[in-house]
C-alpha beads as a LAMMPS data file, in Angstrom:
LAMMPS data file: protein, C-alpha beads

285 atoms
284 bonds

1 atom types
1 bond types

-500.0 500.0 xlo xhi
-500.0 500.0 ylo yhi
-500.0 500.0 zlo zhi

Masses

1 110.0

Atoms # bond

1 1 1 -324.678 -349.507 -225.873
2 1 1 -327.758 -348.510 -223.855
3 1 1 -329.777 -348.163 -227.065
4 1 1 -328.649 -351.632 -228.240
5 1 1 -329.692 -353.167 -224.896
6 1 1 -333.146 -351.593 -225.171
7 1 1 -333.591 -352.971 -228.688
8 1 1 -332.546 -356.450 -227.518
9 1 1 -335.019 -356.337 -224.609
10 1 1 -337.800 -355.149 -226.961
11 1 1 -337.367 -358.073 -229.360
12 1 1 -337.067 -360.556 -226.510
13 1 1 -340.343 -359.265 -225.098
14 1 1 -342.088 -359.740 -228.456
15 1 1 -340.766 -363.289 -228.769
16 1 1 -342.018 -364.180 -225.275
17 1 1 -345.530 -362.699 -225.684
18 1 1 -347.017 -365.756 -227.470
19 1 1 -346.114 -367.854 -224.443
20 1 1 -348.463 -365.819 -222.284
21 1 1 -351.257 -364.811 -224.655
22 1 1 -352.731 -367.972 -226.140
23 1 1 -355.605 -367.480 -228.600
24 1 1 -358.983 -368.256 -227.016
25 1 1 -359.681 -371.232 -229.274
26 1 1 -356.184 -372.769 -229.147
27 1 1 -356.048 -376.465 -228.256
28 1 1 -359.865 -376.742 -228.143
29 1 1 -361.191 -380.264 -228.713
30 1 1 -363.900 -380.941 -231.258
31 1 1 -367.422 -381.640 -229.956
32 1 1 -367.543 -385.382 -230.798
33 1 1 -364.112 -385.982 -229.242
34 1 1 -365.094 -384.043 -226.110
35 1 1 -368.277 -386.095 -225.713
36 1 1 -366.324 -389.315 -226.190
37 1 1 -363.955 -388.322 -223.390
38 1 1 -366.880 -387.281 -221.179
39 1 1 -368.649 -390.621 -221.679
40 1 1 -365.409 -392.520 -220.996
41 1 1 -364.756 -390.599 -217.781
42 1 1 -368.269 -391.192 -216.425
43 1 1 -368.043 -394.890 -217.218
44 1 1 -370.509 -397.618 -218.160
45 1 1 -372.605 -400.230 -216.420
46 1 1 -375.730 -402.198 -217.302
47 1 1 -378.088 -400.907 -214.598
48 1 1 -378.134 -398.584 -211.619
49 1 1 -380.284 -397.951 -208.550
50 1 1 -380.033 -394.588 -206.793
51 1 1 -381.720 -393.564 -203.536
52 1 1 -381.724 -389.819 -202.938
53 1 1 -383.220 -386.930 -200.992
54 1 1 -385.029 -384.266 -202.999
55 1 1 -385.460 -380.723 -201.642
56 1 1 -387.649 -378.082 -203.350
57 1 1 -387.557 -374.372 -202.520
58 1 1 -390.438 -371.939 -203.052
59 1 1 -392.169 -369.233 -201.028
60 1 1 -395.521 -370.975 -201.533
61 1 1 -394.393 -373.835 -199.255
62 1 1 -395.254 -373.493 -195.592
63 1 1 -391.612 -373.425 -194.428
64 1 1 -390.182 -372.247 -197.739
65 1 1 -389.172 -375.773 -198.749
66 1 1 -390.218 -379.412 -198.792
67 1 1 -388.199 -382.639 -198.764
68 1 1 -389.097 -385.903 -200.437
69 1 1 -387.497 -389.300 -200.961
70 1 1 -386.796 -390.399 -204.523
71 1 1 -385.661 -393.703 -206.043
72 1 1 -384.101 -393.848 -209.507
73 1 1 -383.661 -396.883 -211.734
74 1 1 -381.477 -396.866 -214.864
75 1 1 -381.205 -399.536 -217.520
76 1 1 -378.605 -398.158 -219.908
77 1 1 -378.747 -396.551 -222.346
78 1 1 -382.459 -395.973 -222.955
79 1 1 -384.532 -396.627 -219.828
80 1 1 -385.016 -394.517 -216.701
81 1 1 -387.580 -394.442 -213.894
82 1 1 -388.099 -392.074 -210.961
83 1 1 -390.435 -392.841 -208.042
84 1 1 -391.141 -390.046 -205.540
85 1 1 -393.257 -391.162 -202.624
86 1 1 -394.734 -389.192 -199.715
87 1 1 -397.432 -389.921 -197.125
88 1 1 -400.030 -388.271 -199.328
89 1 1 -399.161 -389.329 -202.854
90 1 1 -396.768 -390.665 -205.457
91 1 1 -395.123 -389.417 -208.652
92 1 1 -393.767 -391.810 -211.269
93 1 1 -391.734 -390.606 -214.213
94 1 1 -390.583 -393.085 -216.864
95 1 1 -388.400 -392.723 -219.959
96 1 1 -388.102 -395.618 -222.402
97 1 1 -386.605 -395.575 -225.905
98 1 1 -387.425 -391.942 -226.594
99 1 1 -390.877 -391.961 -224.979
100 1 1 -391.799 -390.612 -221.570
101 1 1 -394.693 -390.678 -219.115
102 1 1 -395.479 -388.924 -215.833
103 1 1 -398.031 -390.319 -213.375
104 1 1 -399.276 -388.486 -210.282
105 1 1 -401.620 -390.068 -207.766
106 1 1 -402.627 -392.840 -210.158
107 1 1 -403.336 -390.540 -213.121
108 1 1 -401.256 -389.986 -216.264
109 1 1 -400.622 -386.228 -216.412
110 1 1 -397.963 -385.828 -219.093
111 1 1 -396.335 -387.646 -221.994
112 1 1 -393.288 -385.408 -222.179
113 1 1 -390.331 -384.514 -220.027
114 1 1 -389.996 -381.191 -218.234
115 1 1 -386.797 -379.205 -218.138
116 1 1 -386.186 -380.591 -214.625
117 1 1 -386.326 -384.193 -215.828
118 1 1 -383.378 -383.721 -218.192
119 1 1 -380.558 -383.546 -215.648
120 1 1 -380.134 -387.343 -215.832
121 1 1 -379.567 -387.382 -219.599
122 1 1 -375.786 -386.952 -219.382
123 1 1 -375.734 -390.132 -217.264
124 1 1 -378.382 -392.219 -219.019
125 1 1 -377.091 -391.727 -222.589
126 1 1 -373.652 -393.173 -221.896
127 1 1 -372.093 -393.315 -225.357
128 1 1 -370.847 -390.569 -227.632
129 1 1 -373.405 -391.231 -230.368
130 1 1 -376.416 -391.509 -228.036
131 1 1 -375.362 -388.509 -225.982
132 1 1 -374.712 -386.338 -229.038
133 1 1 -378.069 -387.231 -230.551
134 1 1 -379.848 -386.342 -227.315
135 1 1 -377.985 -383.067 -226.783
136 1 1 -378.625 -381.919 -230.340
137 1 1 -382.310 -382.711 -229.815
138 1 1 -382.230 -380.548 -226.664
139 1 1 -380.800 -377.590 -228.585
140 1 1 -377.058 -377.830 -227.908
141 1 1 -374.856 -376.984 -230.897
142 1 1 -372.240 -379.727 -230.514
143 1 1 -370.119 -378.215 -233.295
144 1 1 -369.300 -375.245 -231.028
145 1 1 -366.657 -375.698 -228.316
146 1 1 -364.787 -372.967 -226.485
147 1 1 -362.445 -372.535 -223.535
148 1 1 -363.629 -370.621 -220.520
149 1 1 -362.889 -370.171 -216.827
150 1 1 -364.886 -371.120 -213.739
151 1 1 -363.564 -370.256 -210.271
152 1 1 -360.213 -369.413 -211.903
153 1 1 -359.919 -372.834 -213.518
154 1 1 -359.956 -373.558 -217.276
155 1 1 -363.015 -375.438 -218.554
156 1 1 -364.449 -376.657 -221.827
157 1 1 -367.820 -375.257 -222.899
158 1 1 -369.871 -377.292 -225.334
159 1 1 -372.530 -375.399 -227.272
160 1 1 -371.467 -371.763 -226.838
161 1 1 -368.659 -369.293 -227.228
162 1 1 -367.465 -368.211 -223.788
163 1 1 -368.747 -366.065 -222.043
164 1 1 -372.163 -366.252 -223.822
165 1 1 -374.689 -367.954 -221.490
166 1 1 -377.814 -367.173 -223.504
167 1 1 -378.002 -370.574 -225.195
168 1 1 -378.024 -374.200 -224.023
169 1 1 -374.514 -375.406 -223.121
170 1 1 -372.556 -377.855 -220.974
171 1 1 -369.452 -376.914 -218.969
172 1 1 -366.893 -379.703 -218.598
173 1 1 -363.951 -379.981 -216.219
174 1 1 -360.768 -379.729 -218.293
175 1 1 -358.927 -382.251 -216.127
176 1 1 -361.546 -384.937 -215.394
177 1 1 -363.744 -384.410 -218.498
178 1 1 -366.810 -384.745 -216.274
179 1 1 -369.613 -382.159 -216.591
180 1 1 -370.294 -379.798 -213.704
181 1 1 -372.682 -377.243 -215.218
182 1 1 -375.545 -377.489 -217.705
183 1 1 -377.472 -374.431 -218.850
184 1 1 -380.735 -375.551 -220.424
185 1 1 -382.826 -373.080 -222.414
186 1 1 -386.179 -374.189 -223.779
187 1 1 -389.116 -372.460 -225.472
188 1 1 -392.644 -372.853 -224.125
189 1 1 -395.681 -373.243 -226.388
190 1 1 -396.479 -369.538 -225.885
191 1 1 -393.046 -368.520 -227.169
192 1 1 -391.530 -367.578 -223.809
193 1 1 -388.109 -368.982 -222.844
194 1 1 -387.403 -371.026 -219.724
195 1 1 -383.807 -371.284 -218.608
196 1 1 -382.427 -373.611 -215.945
197 1 1 -378.908 -374.089 -214.623
198 1 1 -377.950 -377.523 -213.272
199 1 1 -374.749 -377.929 -211.259
200 1 1 -373.209 -381.367 -210.668
201 1 1 -370.685 -381.875 -207.882
202 1 1 -369.082 -384.463 -205.603
203 1 1 -368.617 -387.035 -208.328
204 1 1 -367.942 -390.377 -206.626
205 1 1 -366.513 -393.527 -208.147
206 1 1 -368.570 -396.670 -207.567
207 1 1 -366.904 -399.661 -209.198
208 1 1 -366.342 -398.622 -212.826
209 1 1 -368.582 -395.559 -212.976
210 1 1 -368.709 -392.030 -211.550
211 1 1 -371.938 -390.490 -210.271
212 1 1 -372.671 -386.940 -208.941
213 1 1 -373.695 -387.155 -205.285
214 1 1 -374.913 -383.546 -205.169
215 1 1 -376.951 -381.718 -207.828
216 1 1 -378.324 -378.174 -207.604
217 1 1 -380.871 -376.429 -209.821
218 1 1 -381.001 -372.652 -210.306
219 1 1 -383.376 -370.337 -212.126
220 1 1 -382.395 -366.671 -212.417
221 1 1 -379.568 -367.380 -209.954
222 1 1 -382.082 -368.571 -207.365
223 1 1 -381.781 -372.062 -205.879
224 1 1 -384.990 -374.006 -206.572
225 1 1 -384.032 -377.651 -206.087
226 1 1 -381.297 -379.840 -204.523
227 1 1 -380.605 -383.551 -204.917
228 1 1 -378.481 -385.375 -202.340
229 1 1 -377.661 -388.988 -203.127
230 1 1 -377.818 -391.432 -200.222
231 1 1 -377.091 -394.813 -201.835
232 1 1 -376.061 -396.265 -205.193
233 1 1 -376.263 -399.895 -206.282
234 1 1 -374.432 -400.939 -209.435
235 1 1 -375.914 -403.624 -211.718
236 1 1 -378.958 -404.523 -209.599
237 1 1 -381.635 -406.764 -211.087
238 1 1 -384.382 -404.466 -212.411
239 1 1 -387.541 -405.694 -214.162
240 1 1 -388.085 -404.301 -217.658
241 1 1 -391.824 -404.189 -216.952
242 1 1 -391.235 -401.111 -214.785
243 1 1 -390.431 -399.174 -217.970
244 1 1 -393.291 -400.476 -220.144
245 1 1 -395.058 -397.233 -221.097
246 1 1 -397.922 -398.922 -222.897
247 1 1 -398.687 -401.045 -219.844
248 1 1 -398.437 -398.030 -217.558
249 1 1 -400.823 -396.043 -219.754
250 1 1 -403.381 -398.817 -219.590
251 1 1 -402.976 -399.094 -215.818
252 1 1 -403.070 -395.360 -215.058
253 1 1 -405.777 -393.426 -216.991
254 1 1 -405.082 -389.969 -218.357
255 1 1 -406.012 -386.972 -216.224
256 1 1 -407.656 -384.876 -218.955
257 1 1 -408.564 -382.061 -216.578
258 1 1 -404.959 -381.381 -215.473
259 1 1 -406.205 -381.412 -211.880
260 1 1 -402.660 -381.503 -210.584
261 1 1 -402.411 -377.795 -211.467
262 1 1 -403.930 -376.418 -208.278
263 1 1 -404.085 -372.803 -209.505
264 1 1 -406.048 -373.901 -212.591
265 1 1 -403.927 -371.894 -215.048
266 1 1 -403.214 -373.287 -218.475
267 1 1 -399.961 -375.304 -218.626
268 1 1 -398.521 -372.922 -221.269
269 1 1 -398.871 -370.036 -218.805
270 1 1 -396.690 -371.759 -216.204
271 1 1 -392.928 -371.691 -216.097
272 1 1 -391.160 -375.032 -215.763
273 1 1 -390.436 -374.176 -212.119
274 1 1 -394.115 -373.524 -211.454
275 1 1 -395.077 -376.821 -213.105
276 1 1 -392.586 -378.666 -210.931
277 1 1 -393.864 -376.965 -207.782
278 1 1 -397.485 -377.776 -208.622
279 1 1 -396.659 -381.427 -209.324
280 1 1 -394.853 -381.965 -206.047
281 1 1 -397.411 -380.001 -204.047
282 1 1 -399.981 -382.540 -205.178
283 1 1 -398.136 -385.468 -203.649
284 1 1 -396.839 -383.632 -200.574
285 1 1 -399.841 -381.696 -199.268

Bonds

1 1 1 2
2 1 2 3
3 1 3 4
4 1 4 5
5 1 5 6
6 1 6 7
7 1 7 8
8 1 8 9
9 1 9 10
10 1 10 11
11 1 11 12
12 1 12 13
13 1 13 14
14 1 14 15
15 1 15 16
16 1 16 17
17 1 17 18
18 1 18 19
19 1 19 20
20 1 20 21
21 1 21 22
22 1 22 23
23 1 23 24
24 1 24 25
25 1 25 26
26 1 26 27
27 1 27 28
28 1 28 29
29 1 29 30
30 1 30 31
31 1 31 32
32 1 32 33
33 1 33 34
34 1 34 35
35 1 35 36
36 1 36 37
37 1 37 38
38 1 38 39
39 1 39 40
40 1 40 41
41 1 41 42
42 1 42 43
43 1 43 44
44 1 44 45
45 1 45 46
46 1 46 47
47 1 47 48
48 1 48 49
49 1 49 50
50 1 50 51
51 1 51 52
52 1 52 53
53 1 53 54
54 1 54 55
55 1 55 56
56 1 56 57
57 1 57 58
58 1 58 59
59 1 59 60
60 1 60 61
61 1 61 62
62 1 62 63
63 1 63 64
64 1 64 65
65 1 65 66
66 1 66 67
67 1 67 68
68 1 68 69
69 1 69 70
70 1 70 71
71 1 71 72
72 1 72 73
73 1 73 74
74 1 74 75
75 1 75 76
76 1 76 77
77 1 77 78
78 1 78 79
79 1 79 80
80 1 80 81
81 1 81 82
82 1 82 83
83 1 83 84
84 1 84 85
85 1 85 86
86 1 86 87
87 1 87 88
88 1 88 89
89 1 89 90
90 1 90 91
91 1 91 92
92 1 92 93
93 1 93 94
94 1 94 95
95 1 95 96
96 1 96 97
97 1 97 98
98 1 98 99
99 1 99 100
100 1 100 101
101 1 101 102
102 1 102 103
103 1 103 104
104 1 104 105
105 1 105 106
106 1 106 107
107 1 107 108
108 1 108 109
109 1 109 110
110 1 110 111
111 1 111 112
112 1 112 113
113 1 113 114
114 1 114 115
115 1 115 116
116 1 116 117
117 1 117 118
118 1 118 119
119 1 119 120
120 1 120 121
121 1 121 122
122 1 122 123
123 1 123 124
124 1 124 125
125 1 125 126
126 1 126 127
127 1 127 128
128 1 128 129
129 1 129 130
130 1 130 131
131 1 131 132
132 1 132 133
133 1 133 134
134 1 134 135
135 1 135 136
136 1 136 137
137 1 137 138
138 1 138 139
139 1 139 140
140 1 140 141
141 1 141 142
142 1 142 143
143 1 143 144
144 1 144 145
145 1 145 146
146 1 146 147
147 1 147 148
148 1 148 149
149 1 149 150
150 1 150 151
151 1 151 152
152 1 152 153
153 1 153 154
154 1 154 155
155 1 155 156
156 1 156 157
157 1 157 158
158 1 158 159
159 1 159 160
160 1 160 161
161 1 161 162
162 1 162 163
163 1 163 164
164 1 164 165
165 1 165 166
166 1 166 167
167 1 167 168
168 1 168 169
169 1 169 170
170 1 170 171
171 1 171 172
172 1 172 173
173 1 173 174
174 1 174 175
175 1 175 176
176 1 176 177
177 1 177 178
178 1 178 179
179 1 179 180
180 1 180 181
181 1 181 182
182 1 182 183
183 1 183 184
184 1 184 185
185 1 185 186
186 1 186 187
187 1 187 188
188 1 188 189
189 1 189 190
190 1 190 191
191 1 191 192
192 1 192 193
193 1 193 194
194 1 194 195
195 1 195 196
196 1 196 197
197 1 197 198
198 1 198 199
199 1 199 200
200 1 200 201
201 1 201 202
202 1 202 203
203 1 203 204
204 1 204 205
205 1 205 206
206 1 206 207
207 1 207 208
208 1 208 209
209 1 209 210
210 1 210 211
211 1 211 212
212 1 212 213
213 1 213 214
214 1 214 215
215 1 215 216
216 1 216 217
217 1 217 218
218 1 218 219
219 1 219 220
220 1 220 221
221 1 221 222
222 1 222 223
223 1 223 224
224 1 224 225
225 1 225 226
226 1 226 227
227 1 227 228
228 1 228 229
229 1 229 230
230 1 230 231
231 1 231 232
232 1 232 233
233 1 233 234
234 1 234 235
235 1 235 236
236 1 236 237
237 1 237 238
238 1 238 239
239 1 239 240
240 1 240 241
241 1 241 242
242 1 242 243
243 1 243 244
244 1 244 245
245 1 245 246
246 1 246 247
247 1 247 248
248 1 248 249
249 1 249 250
250 1 250 251
251 1 251 252
252 1 252 253
253 1 253 254
254 1 254 255
255 1 255 256
256 1 256 257
257 1 257 258
258 1 258 259
259 1 259 260
260 1 260 261
261 1 261 262
262 1 262 263
263 1 263 264
264 1 264 265
265 1 265 266
266 1 266 267
267 1 267 268
268 1 268 269
269 1 269 270
270 1 270 271
271 1 271 272
272 1 272 273
273 1 273 274
274 1 274 275
275 1 275 276
276 1 276 277
277 1 277 278
278 1 278 279
279 1 279 280
280 1 280 281
281 1 281 282
282 1 282 283
283 1 283 284
284 1 284 285
């Protein structure tokens, strides 16, 4: 009788095991479907104005950090402008239909985006097709989706097999389908790899859209930048001329000497963090 009871318990245990040990890839959504849900749960609008506080952290600053005011303008889904203004200078960064331009102190200094400029892409490209095209261009393998855990909560990971963090990937809340972590890996012209982690938090609903009110940037687990949103205006009137790259190029001549790099090293020798620090030093100091 005792032996029979043991056998019964053994087979019951085997039958229950599948309820507790679910394969890692079970119930995982496909990349396109996941991006569709992400876009839907961020929402859509025609234009957006964002006023925010920007803090940069580096030992080269007098007090270890600096703070600047930044204004963002979005015209969805292809136009974006950032204006950072201080007492000593101004930085303008514009994206329009796949082209970009950065202007510092009245001089055009770059015609490409840095790794730090990309955080807004998951908001600007607000449809599945546009977002997928952009993410693929930035090196995310959208055909790879896995389940992982963050702070003991299940999450979707687009672009990598959990727990691999060596490649570009986006972590998405499994309940809200809004992104909260983006690991961006990019190769410099000299072959070295820059990696940046962006963390989005405090998503707030404004009318029909959600926007992250707090964004942190980490490199090698070290905090290098924080964005705190102060104000958001939905569907404000914004002039398209503000995004006219050809007009901006004719207005602001190119700085061929790269004088914004105060240490005079070649751009390829600088990490993306160093480039960012040098740019903002120019307008702050």
